[in-house]
C-alpha positions, 0 to 999 in steps of 0.5 A: 855192272855194280856187282862186277866192279865190286867183285874186282875191288874186293878180290884185288888184294887176294888176286895180287898176292896170289898171282904176282910175277912176270907176264908170260911171253914177256909183254901183254902184246906178245902174250896176246899174239901167242894166245890168238895163234893157238887157234891154228897152231894147237894140234892135240889128238881129238881136239878141235879149237873153236877159238883162242882169244886174248881177254883183258881184265875187267871184261864182262863176257856174254855167253850165247844161250840156247834152250839147253845152256839157258838152264845153266843160268850163266849168261855172263862172267867177269874176267878178273885178270888178263887171260888167254881164253881157249875154247875147244871140242874134244871127242871122247867117242864116236858118239860123245864129246866135251866142250872144254875151256882153258883160261890161261892167265898172263901172270902164271904161278906155274899151277894148274887147276881143273874146275868141276860141275854141279848136279847133273848139269852140263854147265861150264862153271865160268865163275870158277874159271874166273876166280882161279885164273885170277889167282894165277892158276892155268884153269880148265872147265868142261861141260861134263859131256852134255849141255844144260841141266837135263839128263836127256842126253844120257838116254840110250847113250852110255858114252855120254854117261861115262863122260858125266861119271868121270871121263869128261874131267879126266879128258879135260885135265889131260888136254888142259895140262898139254895145252898149258905146257905148249902155251907157257913152254914149260910144264905146271909145277902142281895140279889142283882141283876145285869143285862142290856137290857133283864137283865134290864127287868128281874130286873124290872120284879122282882121288879114288880111281885117278890118284895121280891126276891132282896134287891137291883136291878141294872137294865141297859137299861131295855128292858121293855114293851117288846112287844112294844119294839120288834115292835118298832125295827121292824117298822124301815124297813118300814121307811128305805126300802131295800138297793136297794130302790131309797131313801135308806140312805147309811151309809156314808149319815147317818154319815153326818146326825149324824154330823148335829145332833151334830151341831144342838144339841151338844151345848144344854148342854153348850159345844160342846164335841161330846155328846148330854147329854139330847137327849129329848131336841134335835129335829133335822131339816133334812131340813138343809141337803136338796140338793141344785140345782145341788148337789146330794151328802152328802145331802138329797132328800125331801123323805130322809128328811122325812125318817129322820123325821120319824126315830126321831118320836114316833111310833104311833098306828092306834088309835093315841096312843103311841106304843113306844118312838122315837129313841133318836137323836145321836144314828144314827151310832149304828143303822146302823147294824140293824134298818138302814141296809135295812133288817128287824130287827134281833130282830123281826123274831124269836119272831113273827115266833116262839112266836107270830104267831107260824108260821115258814113261817112268813116273817119279811119284811111283818111286819106292825102296825097290827102285832104290835097291835096283839103282844101287846094284846097277851103279850106272857108269860106276858113278858111285864114287865111294871107295875107301882105299886112297892108298895110291893117292896117299903114295902120290903125295896128294892132299884132299881138303873136304868141306861140307855145310852143316845145313845142307839139304841137297847132300846131307852132311852126315854122309861126308862123315860116313865117308871119312870113317869109311876111309879111316876103317878101310885103310886102318888109319886113326884120325891123326894118320888120316889127317896127314893127307885127308882132312874134313872140315864141317862148316857150321850154318852153311847150306849147299856149297854156300849160303846160310846163317853161318860163316860160309865165306871160306874162299871156295868160290870168288863170292866165297872169297870176299871175306878174305884179304888173301893168303892161306889163313883166310882162303881154303883154296890157298890153304890147300896150296900151302899144304901141298907146297909147304907141308903146312896143313890147315888146323881150321878153316876160317869163315866170314859172315856178312851182315844180312849176307850182304858184302856192302854192309860189312862183316858180321862175324868170323868163325874158325871151322873145325876139322872132323872129328872135332866139333866147335864149342863156344867158350865165351857166349857173351862174345860169340861173334869173336873167333877166339870165343870158340874152341875145337874139342 
């Protein structure tokens, strides 16, 4: 309960600034009555209302858990403003459907927002609903067409897979916008999107194939070119080997390698601070750790040195074309739980068993380059999401703000730079022209969507917003709003790092993160924790 109270206290200035205005329906009592009446009055095609509840600010919702939902690891959620919570089931075919929730704030800004999902999960991201409804958005979130983190629901059911690929999000938005208009008795003014990882892919998929759905898209660590991404995660097992192999690199030795990577690359940005701001400049040489005669600990054998080289190399197809960019140096330690574990990646088993081969007996440890090539060509449910022509989104007036942590082991960050360049070359636009509607910010020292040694609190989530006091200057979501509604595009994204990553201990440092292709360089190493000691070059 302490954290829930702390969250409300720290977010209060931001929430007050963003959602000031009159209470919808005139009073709290009228708002509550209008809300609960939706349970019987709401009539939309293919929509069944499960319940409509008024939920006052400060309520800690407890979610019923079953064997699937427990894997979502979301047993409760704090509601930070008075809302009307509407839970629905929406049929998408005769054998598929989505669970959808709308959180409609009593103090509405006129803005609509859809949240996204993560991994291959069918989990409503209640933390994002709480965060964005607290900022005055009429917010919706769906389960992506299945419950829990398993991919079993995809097995022999292409409709569930289509929901996961794109239909769940688009259906949820269609229903959500209609519900918003009915409840508030007027249409939304602007439509926004917020998501990271799979959520980042969903956002960019919308820009590519549904360009009029959103006016502003905030997409983090986007899992785009998904077939190649899954294959990339799977290929590490063939490099690393099993935990009992003679050349297996232990967690302790990876820590030694990480220290050596920092020794070789940390200072490339002008200061040694434990963060590699631009990993694209880092090409670590594992030869520095080769065992000397008579030494066999905290050093590498020649075979292990080759493993390290392979880990930091692009994943290349048999025809020598690129499958996926390399793991960025600096992300070694966060790779330990999956890619470097000595087991096949958790991201590959369900996808190939239930989707690619539809063979529950398929062995993930058998994965090879031919499996990668086959899955890329198959592109199930058109899930790739890597189209470079965003002309329709641009013509709509849409704005896309992309961010990616430079210490991300789940979706390696060079892939987002690759997509930026793909859009630039497909549309024949230089960076200044692309910046008019599509901006990418590299977040130094951020892991996957959050966490890491960098200034990663940028306003991407409620937790990520704890570093800001409100407004576009310190909150990436509100920066997107300002870009869409006032035409003021962000030049940098401000991030905050707390002491020991603990909010209660106060701010450690603040850093402005640069828009690509600019990179962050420290111009005053003695004061490197001060944001003005850094320059985008």
